[in-house]
N, C-alpha and C positions, 0 to 999 in steps of 0.2 A: 402363447405359453408363458412369456416373460411378464404378462400382465398380472400374474400371481405374486410377483416380487414387488418390492417397494424401495424407492430410492429417496433418502432424506439428506438434507444438507445441514451441516453445522454452521455456526455464525460466520465463519470466514471461508466456507466452501460452497456458498450458494451459486456463484457465477459458474464455477467448474461443474457443479452438480446439474445446473440447468443445461449446460452444453452436453453432458452425458445423456440426460433425459431426451434432449432434442434429437440426438443421434439414434437412440433406441426407439423413440416414438411413443414415450409415455409421459404423463405429467409428473412433476416433482411433488412428492408427498408432503403433506402439511405438517409443520412443526413450529415451535417457538423457542426463542432463547431470550432470557431477561438477565441483565446485569444490574444488581441493586447498587445503591450509592456507596456502600462499604466494600464493594467488589465481589459480593456473593453472586454466584451463577445459578440460574434456575432454567431447566429445560423441560419441554412438554411436547409429547406426541399427540397430534390432533386427530388421529384416525386409528382404527384397529390394525394391529399387526399380528394378531393371534394366529399361530401356525403358518406365518409367512416368512419367506426369505427377505431379510432386510439388508440394505446397503447404506452405510452412512459415509458421506463425503466430507472430510475435514482434514486439512493439512495442519502440521505443527510448524509454524513458519514465523510470521511477523510478530505474533503475540504468543510466544511459545508456552509460557506457563498457563495462561488462561485457556488456550486452545487445548492443551493436554488435559487439564482438569475437566473441561467441557466434554471431551471424549469419554472420560470415565463415567460421567453422569449419564451420557447418552447410552453407553453400553448397559449400565444398570437399568435405565428406564426401559430399554427394549427387552431385556431379559425378564423384568418384572411384568411386562405386558405380554409375555408368552410368545415372543418371536421364535420361529423355528431355528433360524440360523442368522447370525449377525456378522456381516463382513464390513470391516473398516477399510474404506477407500481413502488412503492417506497419501496424496500425491507427493508430499514432501515431509520428511521426518527430520525436523530441525535438531532434535537431540541426538541425531546420528553422529554429530561431531564428538560427543562424549563416549567414544567406543573403546577406550583403553585406560588403564591406570598407569600413566606415564610420569606421575609425580607422587610423592608420599602423601598419604592421608587425603586422597580425593575419591570422589564417587565415580563409578562407571555408569554415567547417567542414562545412556541408551538402554542398558540392561534393566535398570530400575523401571524405566518407562514401559519397556516391552512386557515385563512381568505384571505391572499394574494394569495395563490394558487388557491382558489376557484374564487376569483375575476378575476384572470388572465385567467380563462377558464376551469379549471379541473372540469369534470362532475362526476367523480367517482374515488375512490382510492382503491388500493390493497396494503397492507403492512403486516409486520410480527412483532410479539412480541414488541408492543409499550411499552415504559418504564413504563407506568401506564395505566390501563384500561380506566380511565376517559378521556384520550386523545381523544377517539372516539367521545366524546360529543363536542369537539372543532370543529369538521367537520360537516357542515350542509348537505353536499352531501353524497350519499351512500358510505360506506366503507366496504370492505371485509378484516377482520383482521385475518390473518393466524397465526398459532403457530408452532414453531420449535420443540416442544416436541415430536410429533409422530416420526419424523425422528431421532432425537437425542436418543430417547428411543430405536429405532431399533439398532443404533450404539452401545450403551453401553450393550445391551443384547448380541450382537455378540462378543463384547470384553470380557464380563464376569462380573457378579455382585455378585460373591461369597463373603460372609463375608463383605458386603459393607453397608455403611450408607451414605445417601444423606445429604449434608451440605449446608444450605443457608448462604450467607455471612452476612446477617443482617435480622432484623425482617421484613423489608419492602418487602423482596422477599420470606418470609416464606410461604405464601399461595401458590405461584407457586411451591416452592420446595416440599411442602407437596403433591401437585397434582402429581408431577413427581415421588416422592417416592411411592405414592399409586399405580401408574400404574405399578411399578416394584416390589411391595410388599416388600419395604425396609423401615427401620426406618429413622428418620430425626434428625439432629442436627442443631442448629442455632448459628451463630456468633453474638455477641453483639459488635458493633463497634461504634466509635465516630468520626465524621467528623467536625472539628472545623472551617474550612474555605473552599475556592474553589481551594485548591492546588492539588486536585485529589489524596490526600493521606489520608487514614483513619486508625485509631488505633483500633485494635481488643482488646477489654477489657476482654471478657469471651466467653467460648463455652458452650452453653446450650445443654446438651445431652451427651451420652456416646460414645466416639470414641476410647477408649483404645483398642488396639489389633484389630482394624477394618480398612479395606480399605475405603477411603473416596472419594466421588464424590461431588466436589463443583459445584453448578449450579448457573448461573447468566445470565442476559440478555446481558451484554457487559462488556468489560474492555478497558480502555484507557492507563493508566499508568502501569497497572498490580499490583499496590500497594496493593489493597484490597486482591487479590488472594494470593500474596506472604506473606503478613502479616498473613492472615488466615491460610495458609499452615504451617507457622512456629508455630502458636499457636496450630494447630492440632498435629504437631510433638511433641511439648512440653507435650501434654496430651496423648502421647502413640499411635498415629495413625500410620498405616503402609503405604501402597502405597496411594498416593494422585494424583487424576486426576481431571481436570476441564472440564466443558461443558458450552459453551456460545452460545446464540442465534445469536449474532453478534460479530465479532472480529475487533475492530478498534484500536488495541493496537499500541503504538508508538514503534520506534526502541529501545528506552531506556527501555520500558516495556518488550520487547522481551528478552533483556539481563537480566533483573531482573528474568524473568521466567526461563531462562536457568540456572541461578545460584541458583534457589530455590529448595525446596524438591518436587515440582510438577513434575510428570513424563511425563504428556501429557496434552495438551489442545485441546479438540475437539470443533469445531465450524461449523456453516453453511457458505455458500459462498455468503451471502447477500451483503457483502462488499468485493470489490477487494482490498486487503491489501498487497502491495508489501513487507511490513516489515516481513511477516511470510513466504515468499516464500523460500523454501530450508531449513527452520528451522526444526530440528529434533523433537522438542517437540510440534510442531503445525500441526494439521491435520484437513482438511475440508471435509464435506459431502455436497452435493449439494441439495438445496431446489428449484432450478429452475424448476424441473418437477412439484413440488407442485403449483408454480405460473402459469406454463403453463396449467396444468389441470384446475385450477381455472378459468383462462382466457377463455379456451375452453368451460367450462360449463356455464360460464356467457354468452358467446356469443350465446350458444345454448338454453339459458334460462332454464338450468338444475340446480338442487340443488347442492350446494357445501358443504353440511353438512359433507360429508366424509373427507373433507380437515381439519376439526377441531378435529377429533377424530382418528378413525382407517383408516389409509391411504390405498388406494387400493394397492395391491401387485406390480402392474406394475409401480406405482409411486415410491414406495420404491426402487425397483430394479434399476430404472432409476437414482435415486438420488445417490445410492451407486456406480453405474457404473461410474458416473462423479466425484466421490470422489477421493481425493489423499491419501487414506488410504487403507490398505489391511485387510479385515475382513474374 
């Protein structure tokens, strides 16, 4: 039945799209992206999509502006080629950080992006761990919002949670951290940080909770500069913490951030593969687990008109094993 649908990849979504197609058991559909010398982007579909359900896999991540514009061109191309329904599989929505007007004369960037993608032709969205839950309200079209927690929980359980406390980097992520800790039956600590500008560096002022003599698991949705993780880890060490590991839903860390982590007390950073990040390839302190099977299972259930409720809580065992099989870590 799913052979009537087609999965395409944007320029930075190919690896993730190939993993989705491998799980489903279909070939990745043919397409091309060209970037001309002045920065102009050109996209082309190399096969018919007339009256077909189409899925485009493309994050907005390491090259946010060009990836976002490319999505708009893909949506337009699919609609002009008479695709029946176009679903944007957007594993990471980088502009989700712009979710509010908290300064004078600034744009709510996430809302602008959501409206543009819908106007360009997106009928439906599948994404993971938006920076804030209210972002779903920026989209008028249906959205399936998946969570990395079930897969990351499986990873840390296999690594080991003895004498561990879950640490949120700030009060804003405390709710998600508490949910993660509750699922593992672990206590929670919270970092109190201050960010005075847009430099991607934050100062950790205090740690709320007891971490002395405990192993610490820092959880967050993403990191770019690595500054928050490194500063928090230093503060935890100052307060008597033992081994420190971090878990991220998305890893968009810069090359400079990788070096910060390598020189920090953090022993390992676990993340999902929603973003193809060349900066962490071959780096000893960085390990990925794949959530492509979660997206593939969601797509298949959506196409069959089945419930996707399991994707939000207790993952089916075959989805977990498929994700671990694609991981670059040994558990």
